C-alpha positions as CSV (number, residue, x, y, z in Angstrom):
1,M,-0.1,-0.1,-0.2
2,R,3.0,2.8,0.8
3,L,4.3,2.1,-2.9
4,L,0.6,2.8,-4.1
5,E,0.4,5.8,-2.0
6,F,4.0,7.0,-3.2
7,V,3.0,6.6,-6.9
8,R,-0.2,8.1,-6.3
9,A,1.4,11.2,-4.6
10,I,4.2,11.7,-7.5
11,P,2.9,15.0,-9.4
12,P,2.6,13.8,-13.1
13,A,4.5,16.9,-14.5
14,P,7.2,16.9,-14.8
15,W,7.9,13.4,-13.2
16,L,5.8,11.1,-15.5
17,E,6.2,12.8,-18.9
18,D,8.6,10.6,-21.0
19,K,9.2,8.0,-18.3
20,R,11.4,10.5,-16.5
21,L,11.1,9.4,-13.2
22,L,12.0,6.0,-14.2
23,R,15.1,7.4,-16.4
24,A,16.1,9.2,-13.1
25,A,15.9,6.3,-11.3
26,M,18.2,4.2,-13.2
27,G,20.8,6.7,-13.2
28,D,24.1,4.6,-13.2
29,R,22.6,1.2,-13.7
30,L,21.9,1.6,-17.3
31,P,24.0,3.1,-20.3
32,E,23.2,6.5,-21.2
33,V,22.6,6.2,-24.6
34,V,19.8,3.6,-23.4
35,R,18.6,5.7,-20.6
36,T,17.6,8.7,-22.3
37,R,16.6,7.2,-25.8
38,P,13.4,8.0,-27.1
39,K,10.5,5.7,-26.3
40,T,9.7,3.5,-29.3
41,L,6.4,2.4,-29.9
42,M,5.5,-1.2,-30.9
43,A,4.2,-1.1,-34.4
44,G,0.7,-2.7,-33.1
45,Y,-1.2,-3.9,-29.7
46,V,0.5,-7.4,-30.0
47,T,-2.0,-9.1,-27.5
48,S,-4.7,-7.5,-29.2
49,A,-3.6,-9.5,-32.4
50,Q,-3.3,-12.4,-30.9
51,N,-6.5,-12.2,-29.1
52,K,-8.1,-11.7,-32.5
53,Q,-6.6,-15.1,-33.6
54,T,-7.2,-17.6,-30.5
55,G,-9.7,-15.7,-28.0
56,V,-8.8,-14.5,-24.8
57,P,-6.6,-16.6,-22.8
58,A,-8.4,-19.1,-20.2
59,W,-6.1,-18.2,-17.6
60,E,-7.4,-14.2,-17.9
61,I,-11.1,-15.3,-17.7
62,D,-10.5,-17.9,-14.5
63,L,-8.6,-14.6,-13.0
64,L,-12.3,-13.0,-13.3
65,T,-14.0,-15.8,-12.0
66,G,-11.9,-15.5,-8.3
67,P,-14.0,-14.8,-5.5
68,E,-11.7,-11.6,-4.9
69,M,-13.4,-10.2,-8.1
70,A,-16.7,-11.2,-7.0
71,A,-17.6,-7.4,-6.3
72,Y,-15.9,-6.0,-9.8
73,V,-17.2,-8.5,-12.1
74,D,-20.7,-9.3,-13.3
75,D,-20.6,-13.1,-13.7
76,G,-23.2,-12.7,-16.3
77,W,-21.9,-10.4,-18.6
78,L,-18.5,-12.7,-18.3
79,R,-20.4,-16.0,-19.6
80,S,-21.4,-13.8,-22.7
81,V,-18.0,-12.8,-23.6
82,V,-16.9,-16.3,-23.2
83,H,-19.4,-17.4,-26.3
84,Q,-18.2,-14.9,-28.2
85,S,-16.2,-15.2,-31.2
86,A,-12.3,-14.8,-31.2
87,A,-12.6,-11.4,-32.8
88,A,-15.4,-10.3,-30.6
89,Q,-13.7,-11.2,-27.4
90,A,-10.6,-9.6,-28.4
91,H,-12.4,-5.9,-29.0
92,I,-14.2,-6.6,-25.5
93,W,-10.9,-7.0,-23.8
94,E,-9.3,-4.2,-25.2
95,T,-11.9,-2.1,-23.1
96,Q,-11.9,-4.5,-20.2
97,Y,-8.6,-5.3,-19.4
98,P,-7.9,-3.2,-16.5
99,P,-10.2,-5.5,-14.2
100,V,-8.2,-8.2,-15.3
101,Q,-4.8,-6.6,-13.9
102,L,-6.5,-6.0,-10.2
103,A,-7.8,-9.5,-10.1
104,Y,-4.0,-10.7,-11.2
105,W,-2.7,-8.5,-8.5
106,L,-5.0,-9.5,-5.7
107,R,-4.5,-13.2,-6.5
108,Y,-1.1,-12.6,-6.0
109,R,-1.3,-10.8,-3.0
110,R,-3.4,-13.0,-1.3
111,R,-1.2,-16.0,-2.1
112,L,1.7,-14.2,-0.8
113,D,-0.2,-13.0,2.4
114,R,-1.1,-17.0,2.7
115,R,2.6,-17.8,2.6
116,A,4.0,-15.2,4.9
117,R,1.2,-16.4,7.5
118,A,2.1,-20.4,6.6
119,S,5.6,-20.0,7.3
120,A,6.5,-17.0,9.4
121,A,6.8,-17.1,13.4
122,P,3.9,-14.5,14.4
123,G,5.4,-11.1,15.0
124,S,8.9,-12.1,14.4
125,R,11.2,-9.1,13.3
126,S,13.5,-11.3,10.7
127,D,10.2,-12.3,8.9
128,R,8.5,-9.2,8.4
129,L,11.9,-7.3,7.2
130,L,12.1,-10.3,4.8
131,L,8.3,-9.6,3.3
132,Q,9.3,-6.0,3.1
133,R,12.2,-6.9,1.3
134,S,9.9,-9.0,-1.1
135,F,7.3,-6.1,-1.6
136,K,10.3,-3.4,-2.4
137,T,12.1,-5.3,-4.7
138,G,9.6,-7.6,-6.5
139,E,11.6,-11.0,-5.0
140,D,9.3,-13.8,-4.3
141,Y,8.7,-14.3,-0.6
142,A,9.5,-18.0,-0.3
143,T,12.7,-17.2,-2.3
144,A,13.9,-14.7,0.4
145,R,13.4,-17.0,3.2
146,R,15.9,-19.1,1.7
């Protein structure tokens, strides 16, 4: 939550323009030519093109049917999407993708919380520090405990 609060507090101008915050954070970690090069746009939306041919991946549908998403996704709507053609699914998904990202985040967070509760001694300072490090670095909590 602290990361979310931090990101929401960042003023859009100038820090979010042209990836300025990310470029500043990379400092000496990237070669200057890479860090300062202009953004190159892709030729198209790759996922959408793939979805138009094969339909929405089943794992994305499964994410939206989880209990953590019950308040955000209408089951009837989701069932109707599944029965559409691949091209129609792709078109619908282009406007409904943010809920999939939310579902993925909620499910991953729930799994991480379960692991921490199952393996950590309640109130242990070392386990709290490991959990904090895993959120800061993106490292898996179980890996951090090894």
